[in-house]
C-alpha positions as CSV (number, residue, x, y, z in Angstrom):
1,M,0.0,0.0,0.0
2,I,1.2,3.5,-0.9
3,L,0.6,5.6,2.2
4,D,-1.5,8.8,1.6
5,S,-2.4,7.6,-1.8
6,Y,-6.1,8.5,-1.3
7,P,-6.0,12.3,-1.9
8,A,-9.2,13.0,0.1
9,A,-7.6,11.7,3.2
10,R,-5.0,14.4,3.2
11,L,-7.6,17.0,2.3
12,V,-10.0,16.2,5.1
13,A,-7.6,15.3,8.0
14,P,-6.8,18.8,9.2
15,K,-10.4,19.8,9.4
16,V,-11.5,16.6,11.2
17,H,-8.6,16.9,13.7
18,T,-9.7,20.5,14.4
19,Y,-13.3,19.4,14.9
20,F,-12.4,16.7,17.5
21,A,-9.9,18.9,19.3
22,R,-12.4,21.7,19.6
23,H,-15.2,19.5,20.9
24,Q,-13.0,17.7,23.4
25,A,-11.7,21.0,24.7
26,A,-15.3,22.0,25.3
27,A,-16.3,18.7,26.9
28,S,-17.1,18.3,30.6
29,P,-13.9,17.7,32.7
30,A,-15.7,14.7,34.3
31,A,-16.2,13.0,30.9
32,T,-14.1,10.0,29.9
33,L,-12.7,10.9,26.5
34,A,-10.5,9.2,24.0
35,R,-7.4,10.9,22.7
36,V,-7.7,13.1,19.7
37,P,-5.9,11.5,16.7
38,D,-3.4,13.8,15.0
39,E,-3.6,14.6,11.3
40,G,-1.2,11.8,10.3
41,V,-3.2,9.2,12.2
42,I,-6.4,10.4,10.6
43,R,-4.9,10.2,7.1
44,E,-3.6,6.7,7.7
45,L,-6.9,5.5,9.1
46,I,-8.9,6.9,6.1
47,D,-6.4,5.7,3.6
48,A,-6.4,2.1,4.9
49,A,-10.2,2.0,5.2
50,F,-10.7,3.5,1.7
51,W,-8.5,0.9,-0.1
52,A,-10.0,-1.9,2.1
53,S,-13.5,-0.8,0.9
54,L,-12.6,-1.5,-2.7
55,R,-11.5,-5.1,-2.0
56,R,-13.7,-8.2,-2.0
57,E,-13.4,-11.1,0.5
58,E,-15.2,-14.3,-0.6
59,G,-17.4,-12.1,-2.9
60,Y,-18.5,-9.7,-0.2
61,E,-17.9,-6.0,0.1
62,P,-16.3,-5.2,3.5
63,K,-18.3,-3.1,6.0
64,I,-15.9,-1.9,8.6
65,S,-16.0,0.3,11.7
66,L,-12.7,1.5,13.2
67,A,-12.5,3.2,16.6
68,Y,-9.3,5.0,17.7
69,L,-8.7,4.2,21.3
70,P,-6.4,1.9,23.5
71,P,-7.7,-1.4,24.8
72,E,-7.5,-0.2,28.4
73,Q,-10.5,2.1,27.7
74,D,-12.8,-0.9,27.4
75,Q,-12.6,-3.4,30.2
76,Q,-14.8,-5.8,28.3
77,A,-12.8,-5.6,25.0
78,L,-11.9,-8.6,22.9
79,V,-8.1,-8.3,22.6
80,F,-6.1,-10.2,20.1
81,E,-3.0,-12.0,21.3
82,R,-1.0,-10.4,18.5
83,P,-2.1,-7.0,17.1
84,L,-2.7,-6.9,13.4
85,P,-1.1,-4.3,11.1
86,L,-3.5,-1.6,9.8
87,R,-3.5,-2.8,6.2
88,P,-6.3,-2.9,3.6
89,A,-6.0,-6.7,3.0
90,I,-6.2,-7.4,6.7
91,L,-9.1,-5.1,7.3
92,A,-11.1,-6.7,4.5
93,K,-10.3,-10.2,5.9
94,I,-11.6,-9.4,9.4
95,A,-14.5,-7.1,8.3
96,P,-17.2,-9.8,9.1
97,V,-16.2,-9.5,12.8
98,V,-17.6,-5.9,13.0
99,E,-20.5,-6.0,10.5
100,R,-23.1,-6.0,13.3
101,A,-24.0,-2.5,14.6
102,G,-22.2,-1.3,17.6
103,I,-19.0,-3.3,17.2
104,H,-15.7,-1.7,16.2
105,L,-12.2,-2.7,15.4
106,G,-10.0,-1.0,18.0
107,V,-7.0,0.8,16.6
108,W,-4.0,2.1,18.6
109,H,-0.3,2.4,18.4
110,V,1.9,-0.7,19.0
111,D,5.7,-0.2,18.8
112,G,5.1,3.0,16.9
113,E,2.8,1.5,14.3
114,L,-1.0,1.7,14.0
115,C,-2.4,-1.7,14.7
116,V,-5.8,-3.4,15.1
117,W,-5.7,-4.7,18.7
118,G,-9.1,-6.3,18.9
119,T,-12.8,-5.4,19.0
120,T,-14.8,-3.0,21.3
121,Q,-18.5,-2.4,21.9
122,S,-18.0,0.4,24.5
123,I,-16.3,3.6,23.3
124,P,-16.0,7.0,25.0
125,V,-17.8,10.1,24.1
126,L,-16.2,11.9,21.1
127,C,-14.1,8.8,20.2
128,F,-13.0,9.0,16.6
129,V,-14.9,6.4,14.6
130,L,-14.4,5.7,10.9
131,E,-17.1,3.5,9.2
132,V,-16.9,1.9,5.7
133,I,-20.5,2.0,4.4
134,E,-19.8,0.5,1.0
135,A,-17.1,0.6,-1.7
136,G,-15.5,4.1,-1.7
137,L,-18.0,5.5,0.9
138,L,-16.6,6.4,4.3
139,V,-18.1,8.3,7.2
140,V,-16.2,9.9,10.1
141,K,-18.4,10.0,13.2
142,H,-18.5,9.9,17.0
143,H,-20.7,8.8,19.8
144,R,-23.1,11.4,21.1
145,G,-23.0,10.2,24.6
146,V,-26.6,9.0,25.0
147,Q,-27.8,5.4,25.2
148,A,-29.1,3.9,21.9
149,G,-28.4,7.1,20.0
150,K,-27.3,7.5,16.5
151,Y,-23.7,8.6,16.1
152,V,-23.0,12.2,15.0
153,N,-21.5,12.4,11.5
154,V,-18.5,14.7,11.0
155,A,-17.5,14.1,7.4
156,V,-18.6,11.9,4.5
157,L,-16.1,10.8,1.8
158,E,-17.3,9.2,-1.4
159,G,-14.6,8.7,-4.0
160,D,-13.2,12.1,-4.8
161,Q,-16.1,13.9,-3.1
162,V,-15.7,15.2,0.5
163,K,-18.6,16.6,2.6
164,L,-17.9,18.2,5.9
165,V,-21.0,18.6,8.1
166,D,-21.7,22.2,8.9
167,E,-22.7,22.5,12.5
168,S,-23.9,26.1,12.0
169,A,-26.7,24.8,9.7
170,S,-28.9,24.7,12.8
171,T,-28.9,28.5,12.8
172,L,-30.9,28.5,9.5
173,P,-34.3,30.3,9.9
174,D,-36.9,27.8,11.1
175,C,-34.5,24.9,11.3
176,P,-36.5,21.7,12.2
177,D,-35.6,20.1,15.5
178,L,-34.9,16.9,13.6
179,L,-32.0,18.6,11.8
180,T,-30.6,20.0,15.1
181,S,-30.7,16.6,16.6
182,L,-28.9,15.0,13.6
183,L,-26.2,17.6,13.9
184,G,-25.6,16.4,17.5
185,L,-26.7,19.6,19.1
186,N,-29.7,18.1,21.0
187,T,-28.3,17.2,24.4
188,A,-31.5,15.7,25.9
189,R,-30.8,13.1,28.5
190,S,-33.1,10.5,27.1
191,W,-32.9,9.3,23.5
192,V,-36.5,8.2,23.9
193,G,-38.9,11.0,24.7
194,S,-37.3,13.6,22.5
195,V,-37.2,14.6,18.8
196,N,-34.5,12.0,18.5
197,V,-37.3,9.5,17.9
198,L,-37.6,11.1,14.4
199,V,-33.9,10.5,13.8
200,Q,-34.4,6.8,14.6
201,L,-37.4,6.7,12.3
202,A,-35.4,8.3,9.5
203,V,-32.6,5.9,9.9
204,S,-35.0,2.9,9.8
205,M,-36.9,4.3,6.8
206,R,-33.6,4.7,4.9
207,A,-32.5,1.2,5.9
208,H,-35.3,-0.7,4.2
209,G,-34.1,0.7,0.9
210,R,-37.5,0.9,-0.8
211,G,-38.0,4.6,-0.4
212,G,-41.0,6.0,1.5
213,S,-42.7,9.0,3.0
214,L,-43.7,9.8,6.6
215,L,-46.0,12.7,7.5
216,I,-45.8,14.1,11.0
217,V,-49.0,15.9,11.8
218,P,-50.3,17.7,14.9
219,A,-52.0,15.4,17.4
220,G,-55.7,15.9,17.9
221,S,-56.1,17.7,14.6
222,E,-58.1,16.3,11.6
223,E,-57.0,19.0,9.1
224,W,-54.4,16.7,7.5
225,R,-57.3,14.6,6.1
226,E,-58.1,17.5,3.8
227,S,-54.8,16.7,2.0
228,V,-55.2,13.0,1.3
229,V,-57.4,11.0,-1.0
230,H,-60.5,9.4,0.5
231,P,-61.4,6.7,1.3
232,M,-58.0,5.7,2.7
233,T,-57.3,2.1,2.2
234,Y,-55.0,1.7,5.2
235,A,-56.4,4.1,7.8
236,V,-55.7,2.9,11.3
237,S,-58.5,2.9,13.9
238,P,-58.0,3.1,16.7
239,P,-54.5,4.7,16.3
240,F,-51.6,2.3,16.7
241,E,-50.0,3.4,20.0
242,A,-47.1,1.0,20.5
243,L,-44.5,3.6,19.8
244,S,-46.2,6.4,21.7
245,K,-46.7,4.2,24.8
246,I,-43.0,3.3,25.0
247,I,-42.0,7.0,24.6
248,A,-44.5,8.1,27.3
249,A,-43.2,5.5,29.7
250,A,-39.6,6.4,29.1
251,A,-40.4,10.2,29.5
252,G,-42.0,9.4,32.8
253,G,-38.9,7.5,34.0
254,V,-40.4,4.1,33.6
255,E,-38.0,2.1,31.5
256,S,-38.9,-1.6,31.8
257,R,-36.5,-4.5,31.2
258,G,-35.9,-4.8,27.5
259,W,-37.3,-1.4,26.6
260,E,-34.6,-0.8,24.1
261,D,-35.6,-3.9,22.1
262,S,-39.3,-2.9,22.3
263,F,-38.4,0.7,21.2
264,K,-36.5,-0.5,18.2
265,D,-39.2,-3.0,17.2
266,A,-41.8,-0.2,17.4
267,I,-39.6,2.1,15.3
268,D,-39.0,-0.5,12.7
269,A,-42.7,-1.4,12.6
270,V,-43.7,2.2,11.9
271,A,-40.8,2.9,9.5
272,G,-41.5,-0.4,7.6
273,L,-45.0,0.9,6.7
274,T,-43.5,3.7,4.7
275,A,-42.4,1.1,2.1
276,V,-46.0,0.8,1.1
277,D,-47.0,3.0,-1.9
278,G,-48.3,6.3,-0.4
279,A,-47.4,8.0,2.9
280,A,-47.5,6.9,6.5
281,V,-49.1,9.4,8.8
282,L,-47.9,9.8,12.4
283,A,-49.2,12.2,14.9
284,D,-46.6,14.3,16.7
285,N,-47.4,12.3,19.9
286,Y,-46.2,9.2,17.8
287,D,-49.6,7.6,17.4
288,L,-49.8,6.0,13.9
289,L,-52.9,7.2,12.0
290,A,-52.6,5.7,8.6
291,F,-50.2,4.4,5.9
292,G,-50.3,4.1,2.2
293,A,-52.2,7.4,2.1
294,K,-52.3,9.2,-1.2
295,I,-51.5,12.9,-0.9
296,T,-53.6,15.4,-2.9
297,R,-53.6,19.2,-3.1
298,R,-55.9,20.8,-0.6
299,R,-59.0,22.3,-2.1
300,G,-58.3,26.0,-3.0
301,S,-54.6,25.7,-2.4
302,P,-52.2,26.6,-5.2
303,L,-49.6,24.2,-6.6
304,V,-46.1,24.5,-5.1
305,E,-43.9,26.0,-7.6
306,Q,-40.7,26.7,-5.7
307,V,-38.9,25.4,-2.6
308,T,-35.7,26.3,-0.8
309,V,-33.2,23.5,-0.8
310,T,-30.2,23.3,1.7
311,E,-27.8,20.6,2.7
312,P,-25.9,21.0,6.1
313,I,-22.4,20.7,4.6
314,E,-19.6,23.3,4.5
315,G,-19.7,25.4,1.4
316,G,-23.4,24.6,0.8
317,A,-25.6,27.5,-0.2
318,P,-29.4,27.7,-0.4
319,V,-30.9,26.9,-3.8
320,I,-34.4,27.8,-5.1
321,A,-35.7,24.8,-7.0
322,T,-39.0,23.3,-8.2
323,P,-40.2,20.2,-6.3
324,A,-39.8,18.2,-9.5
325,E,-36.0,18.9,-9.4
326,L,-35.7,17.2,-6.0
327,G,-37.1,13.8,-7.2
328,G,-40.2,12.1,-8.2
329,T,-43.8,11.9,-7.0
330,R,-42.9,11.4,-3.3
331,H,-40.9,14.7,-3.2
332,L,-43.6,16.6,-5.1
333,S,-46.5,15.4,-3.0
334,A,-44.5,15.9,0.3
335,A,-43.8,19.5,-0.7
336,Q,-47.4,20.1,-1.5
337,F,-48.6,18.5,1.7
338,V,-46.3,20.7,3.9
339,H,-47.3,23.8,1.9
340,D,-51.0,23.0,2.6
341,Q,-50.5,21.7,6.1
342,R,-48.0,24.1,7.6
343,G,-47.9,22.6,11.0
344,A,-46.7,19.3,9.5
345,V,-43.3,17.9,8.6
346,A,-42.7,15.4,5.9
347,L,-39.8,12.9,5.8
348,V,-39.0,11.4,2.4
349,A,-36.5,8.6,1.7
350,S,-35.4,7.9,-1.9
351,Q,-34.2,4.5,-3.2
352,D,-30.9,6.1,-4.2
353,R,-30.1,6.9,-0.5
354,R,-31.2,10.6,-0.5
355,F,-33.3,11.8,2.4
356,T,-35.2,15.0,2.6
357,V,-37.0,16.7,5.4
358,F,-39.8,19.1,4.2
359,A,-40.9,21.8,6.6
360,W,-42.7,25.1,6.2
361,S,-40.6,28.2,6.8
362,P,-42.5,31.2,8.1
363,C,-39.4,33.4,7.6
364,E,-39.2,32.5,4.0
365,T,-42.9,31.9,3.5
366,R,-42.0,28.9,1.5
367,V,-41.5,25.1,1.9
368,H,-37.9,24.4,2.9
369,A,-36.4,21.1,1.8
370,H,-33.5,20.0,4.1
371,R,-31.3,17.3,2.4
372,V,-29.9,15.3,5.3
373,E,-28.6,12.0,3.8
374,S,-25.0,13.0,4.8
375,L,-26.2,13.0,8.5
376,L,-27.9,9.6,8.3
377,L,-25.1,7.3,7.0
């Protein structure tokens, strides 16, 4: 392997190092933190992971997660008798060990060389994590410090394209809480019982790979029915309360044994319904009201002609576009729904991995489409 042969690694390393150094300096003195990798270490980790992602092992694409920390920081770590050199061929060979979510290959210095020392399932807050999603697609991320929470993405590298997440995106006018949470700025103690539930729904929607739409509407209001075709084939009566009951119990401090599994099952049950043609409808108290609903323009409402489009990455600028430029029928109908039902939010997953959050912006008096796929990987 030729070190530093992946140009994006050299480009992104200084900015990633600065990010971790800044956040660790601002962290609580009582927090247990991993060491910030220097620029050279970041380059070497990215370079090795990138070339490993292009290899095949017994016909499979490697999916790898690397965590930069010493074995002493995880008392339950699985430690190899002999550390393995950080080489693409070796990473591809042992990739199946960490394909399951939450397991990482631990990387640290042994005799002056970066080596894989074993596996870990317990990493400190702000520990540098590098994940191989698929061939040529890498994500730099870190744990947000709450149980069962999605990691915070820092940078996405796809071939020669580098996207650095812009934390200041949350200062956009009328920024949805969902976007703030994905940027890692929501510090709520409980992952359940906060807007972070929508993050989990978004991740699960994206995971099924079929594309789908989820409409979040005000609880107790029937106005949303004016924007769907009747009769609804898959209206739910009474509302499906599995998810809302788990959230209410957790918010009240009642977390029963196995609640994490129950929560995940409920999330996947709701998100799975978005794969059905049409849109799933969820009240903002998380009661499921319908799925497979066909969106229609509200009587007397004009067609949506323009939306503002932003993506929370450095260098990104707002763009005015037509809904048709964003995608197909799902995007067009979601934009129309939010235009007509301004208290609602629409989540749209595309089959090509794109994910868009539509919300009404009173400041702009226009539907705002937030492209957030870089935050969901």
